[in-house]
C-alpha positions in Angstrom: 8.5 53.3 -32.2 8.5 51.2 -35.2 10.7 48.6 -33.5 8.2 48.2 -30.7 5.4 47.6 -33.2 7.5 44.9 -35.0 8.2 43.2 -31.7 4.6 43.2 -30.7 3.5 41.8 -34.1 6.1 39.0 -33.8 4.8 38.2 -30.3 1.2 38.1 -31.4 2.1 36.0 -34.4 3.8 33.4 -32.2 0.7 33.1 -29.9 -1.8 33.2 -32.7 -2.1 29.4 -33.0 -2.6 29.0 -29.3 -5.2 31.7 -29.1 -7.0 30.3 -32.1 -7.1 26.8 -30.6 -8.3 28.2 -27.3 -11.2 30.1 -29.1 -12.1 26.9 -31.0 -12.2 24.9 -27.7 -14.4 27.5 -26.0 -16.8 27.5 -29.0 -17.0 23.7 -28.9 -17.7 23.7 -25.2 -20.5 26.3 -25.6 -22.0 24.2 -28.4 -21.9 21.0 -26.4 -23.4 22.8 -23.4 -26.1 24.3 -25.5 -27.0 21.0 -27.1 -27.1 19.3 -23.6 -29.4 22.0 -22.3 -31.7 21.7 -25.3 -31.7 17.9 -25.1 -32.8 18.1 -21.4 -35.5 20.7 -22.2 -36.8 18.5 -25.0 -36.8 15.4 -22.9 -38.6 17.2 -20.1 -41.3 18.5 -22.5 -41.8 15.0 -24.1 -42.0 13.4 -20.6 -44.6 15.9 -19.3 -46.6 15.5 -22.5 -46.6 11.7 -22.2 -47.7 12.0 -18.5 -50.5 14.3 -19.4 -51.7 12.0 -22.2 -51.6 9.0 -19.9 -53.5 10.9 -17.2 -56.3 11.8 -19.6 -56.8 8.1 -20.7 -59.5 6.1 -18.9 -58.2 3.6 -16.4 -59.3 0.0 -16.2 -61.0 -0.7 -12.9 -61.2 -4.0 -11.2 -63.8 -4.8 -8.6 -63.0 -7.1 -5.7 -65.5 -8.9 -3.4 -64.1 -8.4 0.1 -66.8 -10.3 1.9 -64.8 -13.5 2.4 -61.9 -11.6 3.9 -64.1 -9.7 6.3 -65.9 -12.9 7.3 -62.5 -14.5 7.9 -61.4 -11.6 10.0 -64.7 -11.7 12.0 -64.3 -15.5 12.6 -60.8 -14.9 13.9 -62.1 -12.5 16.5 -64.8 -14.9 17.7 -62.5 -17.9 17.8 -60.1 -16.0 20.1 -63.0 -15.2 22.4 -64.2 -18.8 22.4 -60.7 -20.2 23.1 -60.3 -17.8 26.1 -63.5 -19.2 27.7 -62.6 -22.8 26.9 -59.1 -22.7 28.4 -60.1 -23.3 32.0 -62.2 -26.5 31.3 -59.5 -27.8 28.9 -56.9 -27.6 31.7 -59.3 -29.5 34.1 -59.9 -32.1 31.5 -56.2 -32.6 31.0 -55.7 -33.1 34.7 -58.4 -35.7 34.8 -57.0 -37.5 31.8 -53.6 -37.6 33.5 -55.0 -39.0 36.7 -57.0 -41.6 34.7 -53.9 -42.7 32.8 -52.0 -43.0 36.1 -54.7 -45.2 37.6 -54.8 -47.3 34.4 -51.0 -47.7 34.6 -51.2 -49.0 38.1 -53.8 -51.6 37.1 -51.8 -52.9 34.2 -48.4 -52.8 35.9 -47.5 -56.3 35.0 -49.0 -56.3 31.5 -47.5 -54.6 28.4 -49.9 -52.7 26.3 -49.3 -50.6 23.2 -51.4 -47.6 23.8 -51.3 -44.8 21.2 -51.4 -41.2 22.6 -54.5 -39.2 21.8 -54.2 -36.7 19.0 -54.7 -33.1 20.0 -55.5 -30.3 17.6 -54.6 -26.7 18.2 -57.2 -24.1 17.3 -54.6 -21.3 17.3 -52.0 -21.4 14.6 
C-alpha cells in the first residue's frame, strides 16, 4: 500500500504545475468577467442618470409663424382651379394665333421679315 501512495504522490507532483496554471487562468477569467459586468452596470447607471437629468431640464422653445406657408399652399390650390378654367380659352387663342400667322405669311410671301416669336409663360412649374 505504501508503494501506491508514493506513485500517486509522484503523479500529483508532476501535474501540480499544470493544475496551478489552470486555476490561475480560471481566476483571471472570473476577474475579467466580473470587471466587465461591473463596468457595464456602472455605464448603464451613469447613462440613465444623465438621461433623467436632461429630461428634467427646461427646453428652449422656438415659435414659428406658419401663415406664409399656409397662404402659399392656399394660393397653389386656387391657381390650379384657375388654370383648369383657363385651359379651354387658351387653346382657342392658340388656334387663332396660328391661323393669323398663316395668313400673315401668305401676305408676305415675297418679303423677308425677322419676326421674333412671342414669349409664353407657364403658370405651372
